[in-house]
C-alpha positions in Angstrom: 5.5 2.9 21.4 4.3 6.5 20.3 2.5 6.5 16.9 4.9 8.2 14.3 1.7 9.8 12.6 -1.4 10.8 14.4 -4.0 12.8 12.5 -7.3 14.1 14.2 -10.0 15.9 12.4 -7.9 17.2 9.6 -9.7 19.5 7.3 -8.4 21.2 4.0 -10.3 23.5 1.6 -9.2 24.9 -1.9 -11.9 27.3 -2.6 -15.5 25.3 -2.3 -13.5 22.1 -2.7 -13.0 20.0 0.5 -9.6 18.3 -0.1 -9.8 16.5 3.4 -13.0 16.4 5.2 -12.1 15.3 8.5 -9.9 13.0 8.1 -8.5 10.5 11.2 -5.9 8.5 10.7 -3.2 6.8 13.2 0.1 4.9 11.9 1.6 1.9 14.1 5.4 2.3 14.4 7.3 -0.4 12.3 5.1 -1.0 9.5 3.6 -0.5 6.4 0.2 1.9 5.9 -1.3 1.8 2.9 -3.5 4.9 1.7 -6.1 4.0 -1.0 -8.6 5.8 -2.9 -9.9 7.0 -6.2 -8.3 10.2 -7.7 -9.5 13.2 -5.9 -10.0 11.1 -2.6 -7.2 13.1 -1.1 -4.4 11.0 -0.7 -1.5 13.1 -2.2 -3.0 16.3 -0.1 -3.2 14.4 2.9 0.5 13.4 2.3 1.6 16.7 1.6 -0.3 18.1 4.8 1.7 15.5 6.6 5.0 15.9 5.5 4.6 20.2 6.1 4.1 21.0 2.5 0.5 21.9 2.5 -0.8 24.1 5.2 -4.1 22.4 6.9 -7.3 24.4 8.2 -8.6 22.7 11.1 -7.5 19.6 13.2 -4.1 18.4 14.8 -1.4 16.4 12.9 1.7 15.0 15.0 4.5 13.4 13.2 7.0 12.0 15.5 5.9 13.2 18.4 6.1 17.0 16.7 3.1 19.2 16.0 3.3 19.7 12.3 1.7 23.2 12.4 3.9 24.4 15.2 7.1 22.6 15.0 7.7 22.0 11.4 11.7 21.9 11.0 11.7 19.2 13.8 8.9 17.2 11.5 11.1 17.7 8.3 13.7 16.1 10.3 12.4 13.3 10.9 11.0 11.9 8.0 11.6 11.0 4.3 9.5 11.7 1.1 9.8 9.9 -2.1 7.4 11.7 -4.6 5.8 10.2 -7.9 8.7 10.9 -10.5 12.2 10.1 -8.5 14.5 13.2 -7.5 17.6 12.6 -8.8 20.4 14.0 -11.3 20.7 11.9 -14.2 24.2 13.1 -15.2 25.6 12.3 -11.7 26.5 9.2 -10.7 24.6 7.2 -7.9 27.3 7.8 -5.4 27.3 11.6 -6.2 23.7 12.0 -5.9 23.7 10.4 -2.3 26.7 12.2 -1.3 25.3 15.6 -2.6 22.0 14.7 -0.7 23.9 13.9 2.2 26.0 17.6 2.2 22.6 19.2 1.8 21.2 17.9 4.7 23.8 19.0 6.7 26.4 15.7 7.1 30.1 16.3 6.9 32.0 15.4 3.7 33.3 12.5 5.3 29.9 11.3 6.9 28.1 12.0 3.7 30.4 9.9 1.7 30.5 7.4 4.2 26.3 7.4 4.3 26.4 6.7 0.5 28.3 3.9 0.4 26.4 2.3 3.4 23.1 2.9 1.2 24.4 1.8 -1.9 25.4 -1.4 -0.1 22.3 -2.1 2.0 19.8 -1.6 -1.3 21.8 -3.7 -3.7 23.5 -0.6 -5.8 27.0 -0.9 -4.8 28.2 -2.1 -8.4 26.1 0.3 -9.9 27.2 3.5 -7.8 29.7 4.8 -10.2 27.6 5.0 -13.2 25.3 7.8 -14.3 21.9 7.3 -13.4 20.8 8.0 -16.9 21.6 4.1 -17.7 19.9 2.8 -14.5 16.7 0.9 -15.1 13.4 2.1 -13.8 13.5 -0.2 -10.8 17.0 1.1 -9.9 16.2 4.4 -10.2 13.4 4.3 -7.6 15.5 2.2 -5.4 18.2 5.0 -5.5 15.6 7.4 -4.8 14.4 5.5 -1.5 17.8 5.4 -0.1 18.3 9.0 -0.9 15.1 9.8 1.3 16.7 7.8 4.2 20.4 9.7 4.5 19.0 11.1 7.5 17.4 8.1 9.0 13.9 9.2 9.1 11.4 7.3 11.6 8.5 7.7 8.8 9.1 7.1 5.1 6.3 8.6 2.9 5.9 7.0 -0.2 3.6 8.5 -3.0 2.7 5.8 -5.7 6.2 4.5 -5.9 6.3 2.0 -8.7 4.0 4.1 -11.0 5.2 3.0 -14.9 8.0 0.3 -13.5 7.8 -3.1 -15.1 6.9 -6.1 -13.1 10.6 -6.7 -12.2 11.1 -3.0 -11.3 8.2 -3.3 -8.8 9.2 -6.5 -7.3 12.5 -4.7 -6.6 11.2 -1.6 -5.0 8.5 -4.0 -3.0 11.6 -6.0 -1.4 13.6 -2.6 -1.0 10.4 -1.2 1.0 10.1 -4.6 3.2 14.0 -4.3 3.7 13.6 -0.3 4.9 10.8 -1.5 7.4 13.1 -4.6 8.6 15.3 -1.5 9.5 13.2 0.0 11.9 11.2 3.0 9.3 7.6 3.2 9.2 6.3 3.5 5.9 3.0 5.4 4.6 2.3 4.3 1.2 -0.3 5.8 -1.3 -0.7 3.4 -4.3 -2.9 2.8 -7.3 -2.0 -1.0 -7.5 -4.3 -2.8 -5.0 -2.0 -5.6 -5.5 0.6 -3.8 -4.1 -1.1 -2.7 -1.0 -2.1 -6.7 -0.5 1.3 -7.6 -0.8 2.9 -4.9 1.3 0.6 -3.3 4.0 0.1 -4.2 7.6 -2.7 -2.0 7.5 -5.3 -0.4 4.9 -6.9 2.8 5.0 -9.6 3.8 2.2 -10.5 7.2 1.7 -13.1 8.9 -0.3 -14.1 12.3 -0.4 -11.3 13.5 1.7 -11.7 11.3 4.8 -11.7 8.0 5.7 -14.4 5.4 4.7 -13.1 2.2 5.7 -9.7 0.7 7.6 -8.3 -2.6 8.6 -6.0 -5.4 7.3 -6.4 -6.7 4.0 -8.2 -9.9 5.3 -10.6 -7.6 7.3 -11.4 -5.4 4.4 -12.0 -8.4 2.0 -14.3 -9.9 4.9 -16.5 -7.1 4.3 -17.6 -8.7 1.1 -18.7 -12.0 2.5 -15.3 -13.9 3.0 -14.6 -17.1 1.3 -16.6 -18.6 -1.4 -16.3 -22.3 -2.8 -17.5 -22.3 -6.1 -18.4 -25.5 -8.2 -18.7 -25.4 -12.0 -21.0 -28.1 -13.3 -20.8 -29.1 -17.2 -23.7 -31.7 -17.3 -27.1 -31.9 -16.4 -26.7 -32.0 -12.6 -26.6 -28.7 -11.4 -29.7 -28.7 -9.7 -28.7 -31.9 -7.9 -25.3 -30.6 -7.2 -27.3 -27.4 -5.5 -29.3 -29.7 -3.6 -26.3 -31.6 -2.0 -24.5 -28.4 -1.7 -27.4 -26.4 0.0 -26.4 -23.5 -2.1 -27.9 -21.3 -5.3 -27.1 -22.1 -8.7 -26.6 -19.8 -11.5 -27.8 -21.3 -14.7 -26.0 -18.7 -17.4 -22.6 -19.8 -15.8 -23.5 -23.3 -14.5 -22.1 -22.4 -11.1 -23.2 -23.3 -7.9 -21.5 -20.9 -5.0 -21.3 -21.8 -1.4 -20.5 -19.2 1.2 -17.8 -20.6 3.8 -19.2 -18.4 6.7 -17.6 -19.0 10.1 -15.8 -22.5 9.2 -13.4 -20.9 6.9 -12.5 -21.5 2.9 -10.5 -24.5 3.4 -13.0 -26.4 5.7 -15.8 -25.3 3.4 -14.0 -26.4 0.3 -13.2 -29.8 1.7 -16.8 -30.3 2.8 -18.0 -29.6 -0.4 -15.6 -32.4 -2.0 -16.6 -34.7 0.6 -20.6 -34.1 -0.4 -20.2 -34.5 -4.0 -18.0 -37.6 -3.6 -20.7 -39.2 -1.7 -23.4 -38.3 -3.7 -21.2 -39.8 -6.7 -21.3 -36.9 -8.5 -18.7 -35.5 -10.8 -18.4 -31.8 -11.6 -16.1 -29.7 -14.1 -14.1 -27.6 -11.5 -14.0 -26.7 -7.6 -12.6 -23.7 -6.4 -11.8 -21.8 -3.5 -11.7 -18.1 -4.1 -11.7 -15.1 -1.8 -13.2 -11.6 -2.6 -10.0 -9.5 -4.0 -9.0 -6.2 -2.7 -9.9 -4.7 -6.1 -13.2 -5.7 -5.3 -13.3 -4.6 -2.3 -12.0 -1.0 -3.4 -14.8 -0.7 -6.0 -17.3 -1.7 -3.4 -16.3 0.6 -0.8 -15.8 3.8 -3.2 -18.5 3.4 -5.3 -20.7 6.3 -3.3 -17.4 8.2 -3.6 -17.3 7.7 -7.4 -20.8 9.0 -7.8 
């Protein structure tokens, strides 16, 4: 299947500032692709460029098989866009918002009403459809906003920080909605400041810095850049040096921890091996923990240079 988005060597300048500096990106169909980066990395500029809202200076971008620069109208027909703030009318009911947007998209009145009912049912908003949007919770507003972006059944949906300001319940509702959108065949490009969100939702992650890609891969692949799994053994008594010798690993006297790098054997095997070695040596410890690098740690490591 053709990729819903391909960008090659994209550059965009604002005066002397290089917002995009040779950006390369390709998204697999039917997936969630997360775009991460510190403030000023170029994420929002990239989304605006892909969605035809900002003209780029150099390079090539194709969305749903259409050239963004030469065939913007076809691109806009193929995409949906959810910005950082809900694009809803608080006075109108949920259903009225969807019908209005359907009509603005050129649907006949009957088709717009049918599509509105279909989306309300699909995203758990049927009972709330007759209420003003001003009475909705943050999570419900976001779900309605996403539903509104799907009026024309886009092949590619841009979600620009969709859970900013939501409480944990609202975020969970939006995550479930994103998974449902993808299950129904729409590809999602997600920008987010929440690393756990990318960890939960993204099939693949691109990390940006200074307008270009600095790392890309699955969440697990990016975490492996920091050395993979570790087994951390905490020792409360006087056996710290003995535990370190038995496990053939370095000891930290300040934290009283011995850290074993899992390596190629994997975290579970390393954990079992450490426990068996300690048991065979008759050593008692306070705690044995299997730990992977978090996506937050990976992000800070990868973007440290860009931040400077």
